[in-house]
N, C-alpha and C positions, 0 to 999 in steps of 0.2 A: 430267311430274314439274317440269320448272319455274314451269310456270304452274301448278301445285296450292301452290307454294314463295312465286309473287306474291302467290298469292288467299292466303295464311295470314296473312303476312308485312306486307298493306294493314293502311293504318292505317282503314281503314273496314269489315276485314275481324273486326278487333282491339277499336276502338273502336264508341262509338255515335257519329258526331261529329252536332254543332249547329249549323249554319253561322245558320241564319235566315229567316227569307222580307226583301231588301235595298227589298223595293220597302212595308212596314209598320217605318217607321219610327216607335218610341218612346220615345227621343231622343236628343239622339251620343253616337255607338255601341250603343248597345243595340236592336237590335228584335225585333220578332215572332217564334216558335216554328210552323212551317209545321203543318200537321193532324199529317203522316208522325212530325213533328221529336212534337210535345206527343203524340198516337196511344201515338207509342212512349215518351218518358220517363212516362205511364199506367200502364202494359201492364207495361215492368220494373218498377217502383218496388212497383207490388204488386202483383204480382201474382208476376214475378221473372222471365220470358219474355216473348216475341215476340205484339203484339198478334191479338188473337183474330179471328175475321171479321167480323164486327158493328163493333168501331173500328174497324180497317179500311173498310171501306164508310162508318161517318161522316166517316174522318177526308176521303178520296175522294168526295167529297159536298160538305163542309166545313162540316158541324151540329158540326163540330166547335170551329169562332168563335165556337158562342155558348155561356155559360158553364151555363146552364139542360142543356145538354143535353148540355155537357164531367160535369155533378152530376150528370145520370143513370148517366152509362155507368163514374159511380167507385163508385157506390152498385150498380149488377150488379153488378163488380168483385169488392168488396169480398164478394158473398156466395157466391161462388164457391170451395170447402171449397179450392181450391192459393191463391186468394190464404189465407187466414183462416191457411193452413199457413205460407205463404212469410213471412203477419205475425211471424205466430208466432216465426219462426225470427227475423226479425233482434232482436227483440226479447231470446230465447239467445243470441244476439250479441251484441251492444250492456250485456251482466250476463256475458258469458265464461265463461257456464258449455253453452257450446251440443257442446262435449265429458264430459260430467260424468259421464254416462254409463262412462267410460272412470279417471273419478277412481279413485287408493287413498291407502288413508289408515297410519299403523304400529300395527301389531297393538295395541305397550303401551300406546298412546294412544287407542285405538281399537280398543280388543276384539271389538265388536258390530258395524260396520260391515263391511261385506259388495260384492259388486260388482250386487245385489241389491238392494238399503239406498242405492246411485248412480242404478239404473236408474228407484226409487223416487221418488228425488227430484226428478230430471231431468221425469220425468211427470207431479210433484206444480206444475212452470215451467207446463209446455206448457199441462198445467188450468184452470187457472187461468185463465193470460192467453190465453187464446181462449174461458172463459164469463165473462170483466167485458169481455171488446171485443167479443164473437161474439154474448152468448148474454143477457147482464144490461145491455149500450148504456152501461156503464160506461165514463168515464174516466179518463185519462195519473192525477186525482190516486185517481182509484182500486185504479193497480195501484201509489202508493207510503205511500196509507194503511186498504184494509180488513183486518181486525181480525176475515178468515176467511181459507180457505185452501183446499183441495179433495186431497183425499189419502187411503188406506186408513188396514187397524187399524195399519198399520207407519211413518209418518208418525205420524199421532196420538197413539202411545204415544214419539217423537218428541219428538213438541211437547209432550205431556205435557197431553194434552186427551181429552177424553172424543168420541169417534165416536159418531154418531152414528144407530149402525142395528146389521144382526145377521149380514151376510155384511161381511166386513172386507177384501173383498179385494178393492170396488165402492169406487174413486175420490166422494167426495161427496161436500162442503161442510159446511169443521169451524169451527166458530168456534172464535178464538185467544185467550188471556190482550192484553189493547188497552192494557197495558201494563210489554208485551217484546216482544208479535209484531204487528206491522203491511204488509204490505204486499211489491214485492217485493223490499225490502231489507235480508230479516228470514229470505227463506226461506229454506229447511235447503239445493239445491243453489249459493244466493248464497255463502250462513256456510261452508257446507263449501270450496266453492274456494279461497276465499281464505282459510282454516286454510292454518298453514304446517303441511306434516305430516312431526311429527319426535313424536318420544319427549317432550320438555319445550320445551316454549310458553310461546316467552316475549315480549317489545313485537314479535317480531317481522310475530306478526296481524295487530298493533292499527295499524300503520306498512301492513303490507296494503288492510289493509282503506281503512285512509281514507288512504286514495292512492288508489285507484279511485272513490272518490267526489269528487274530486278533479280525478279525468278524465272520470270518465261520466259524474255527477251534475256538474256547473259545468261540464263544460268549460273 
C-alpha cells in the first residue's frame, strides 16, 4: 500500500516533467528537449495519449532530432482516427460546448428545444470541425468564416436553410445565409450554450457572449 501511495503521489507520475538535455544549450537557461520528451509532447498533444511504438522507436534512434522526421511523424499521427477525435474534442472544449448534449432550456422560452435537439447541435459542431480540418484541408480561418455547416433536416430547419437531400437523418453540407451565419462562433451549439436559460431574455445573453469572445477568442 505504501509503495502504491508513493507512486501515485510522485510528481513524476502526476506530471510529465521536461528537464531537457543539459548538454544542448540553446541560450542562457534554455535547453533542447530530449528525444523522449519531444515524443511525449507530440503524442499527448495530438493523440491525447502516450507515444506509440513507432514514435518511441524514432526517439530511441535519435531520428526526432531531424525536423523532417518530426514532420513525418506529426503527419502520421494526425491521420489516426484517435488523433482526429482528440483534436475535435479540443475544439469543443475551447468553445465550451463539450457538454452541449446535456443542455436544457426553459420550456416557455424554447418550447421546441429537446434533448435530441441538444445532441444534434453537438454532432453538428463535431462533424463540421472533423470535415473542415481532415477532409477538406481547411484552415483556422475556414473554421471561423465558412458560410456552411453539416447537419440533418432538424439542423437545417433551425437555421431556416434548405436541406440538400431526401434522407433528412443524414448529416450533409448545408449552405447558410452568410450575412447571418459564418463558422463556429455562430453555430447552434455555441449560441445555445451562451444563451441565458430563462423565460425572459435580457442583456444577460449578450453579456455572456461578449465575455466569451473576450476570453476564449481574444484571450
